[in-house]
C-alpha positions in Angstrom: 133.1 110.5 61.5 129.8 112.0 60.5 131.4 114.3 57.9 133.5 111.4 56.6 130.3 109.4 56.1 128.7 112.3 54.2 131.8 112.7 52.1 132.2 109.0 51.3 128.5 108.6 50.3 128.6 111.8 48.2 131.6 110.4 46.4 129.8 107.2 45.9 126.8 109.1 44.6 128.9 111.0 42.1 130.8 108.1 40.7 128.2 105.3 40.7 126.9 104.9 37.2 124.0 102.5 37.1 122.9 103.1 40.7 121.4 100.3 42.8 123.6 97.3 43.2 126.5 99.2 41.5 127.1 101.0 44.8 127.9 97.8 46.7 131.6 97.4 45.6 132.2 101.1 46.4 130.6 100.8 49.8 132.6 97.7 50.5 135.8 99.3 49.5 135.3 102.5 51.5 133.5 101.2 54.6 134.7 97.6 55.1 138.3 98.5 54.4 138.1 101.1 57.2 136.8 98.4 59.5 133.7 100.5 60.2 131.6 97.4 59.3 132.6 93.8 58.7 131.8 92.2 55.3 129.2 90.1 57.0 127.5 93.1 58.6 127.4 94.8 55.2 125.8 91.8 53.5 123.2 91.6 56.3 122.4 95.3 55.7 122.1 94.6 51.9 119.6 91.8 52.7 117.5 94.2 54.8 117.8 96.9 52.1 116.5 94.5 49.4 113.3 94.1 51.3 112.7 97.9 51.7 110.7 100.0 49.3 112.5 102.9 47.7 115.9 103.6 46.1 118.4 100.9 46.9 121.5 103.2 47.0 119.8 105.6 49.4 118.4 102.9 51.6 121.8 101.1 51.9 123.5 104.4 52.6 121.0 105.2 55.4 121.3 101.8 57.0 125.2 101.8 56.8 125.3 105.3 58.2 122.9 104.5 61.0 124.8 101.3 61.9 128.1 103.3 62.0 127.0 106.6 63.6 123.3 106.4 64.6 120.5 108.6 63.2 122.8 111.5 62.3 125.1 109.1 60.3 122.1 107.6 58.6 120.6 110.9 57.5 123.9 112.3 56.3 124.9 109.2 54.4 121.5 109.1 52.7 121.8 112.8 51.9 125.3 112.2 50.5 123.9 109.7 48.0 121.0 112.0 47.0 122.6 115.5 46.7 125.3 114.8 44.0 123.1 112.8 41.6 120.3 115.4 42.0 122.7 118.2 41.0 124.1 116.2 38.1 120.5 115.4 36.9 119.6 119.1 37.1 122.7 120.0 35.0 121.9 117.3 32.5 118.3 118.5 32.2 119.4 122.1 31.7 121.6 121.1 28.7 120.0 117.9 27.5 118.3 119.4 24.4 121.7 120.5 23.2 123.4 117.2 23.7 120.7 114.5 23.1 121.4 114.4 19.3 125.2 114.4 19.7 126.6 111.2 18.3 129.5 111.1 20.8 127.2 111.5 23.8 125.1 108.6 22.5 128.2 106.5 22.0 129.5 107.3 25.5 126.3 106.1 27.1 126.2 103.0 24.9 129.9 102.2 25.9 129.0 102.5 29.6 126.4 99.7 29.5 128.8 96.8 29.8 130.5 98.5 32.8 127.2 99.0 34.5 126.2 95.4 34.0 129.5 94.3 35.5 129.0 96.6 38.5 125.7 95.0 39.1 126.6 91.3 38.5 129.9 91.3 40.5 128.2 92.1 43.9 125.5 89.6 43.1 128.2 86.8 43.0 129.9 88.2 46.1 126.6 88.2 48.1 125.8 84.7 46.9 129.2 83.5 48.0 129.1 85.2 51.4 125.6 83.7 52.0 126.8 80.2 51.0 124.3 80.0 48.1 124.0 76.4 46.9 122.0 74.8 44.1 119.4 73.8 46.6 118.9 77.4 47.9 119.2 78.9 44.4 116.0 77.2 43.4 114.0 79.9 45.2 115.3 83.0 43.4 115.3 81.2 40.1 111.7 80.1 40.6 110.8 83.6 41.5 112.5 84.9 38.3 110.7 82.3 36.2 107.3 83.2 37.8 107.8 86.9 37.0 109.2 86.6 33.5 107.3 83.6 32.1 104.1 83.6 34.0 103.9 87.4 34.6 103.4 87.1 38.3 103.6 90.4 40.0 106.8 91.0 42.1 104.5 92.0 45.0 103.1 88.4 45.1 106.6 87.0 44.9 107.6 89.1 48.0 104.4 88.1 49.9 105.0 84.4 49.1 108.7 84.7 50.1 107.7 86.3 53.4 105.1 83.6 54.0 107.6 80.9 53.1 110.2 82.3 55.4 107.7 82.6 58.3 106.6 78.9 57.8 110.2 77.8 57.6 111.1 79.6 60.9 108.1 77.9 62.5 109.4 74.6 61.3 112.8 75.3 62.7 111.3 76.1 66.1 109.7 72.7 66.4 
């Protein structure tokens, strides 16, 4: 099972263009379809991952691997997401000067942009649906977005306010 986790996350690391949230559909396809995790468990891990510092793809791989096969699974899943992209970046860096001016390379990267956006947006809707996002609960992320974009509030303050709001809400629920 541990080797399978390493292999799956290496494959995900190789074929995920756009990183971050683009890994969610691949993890869902490979992990949930094997019944290693339920869709609900995966979305719970995604929620935890969103609150962690660092690279999303590596963090979600580590949490999924840990949930499936303990510390060994977490380490190997995280390594799987790191090793392949690292090698690819090294290869690109070695030959970048030769290809950076190539019109076909530039067009290929430009053509990938819509696919990357779709890979990021699709899981966003799936997570919203799985968590029963309503107009009432959508107010919070939209407000956070407006505060960051329009009023230039640091995301750090948004996270701190979100934690404080969650804490106060949990206190209210206890009463």
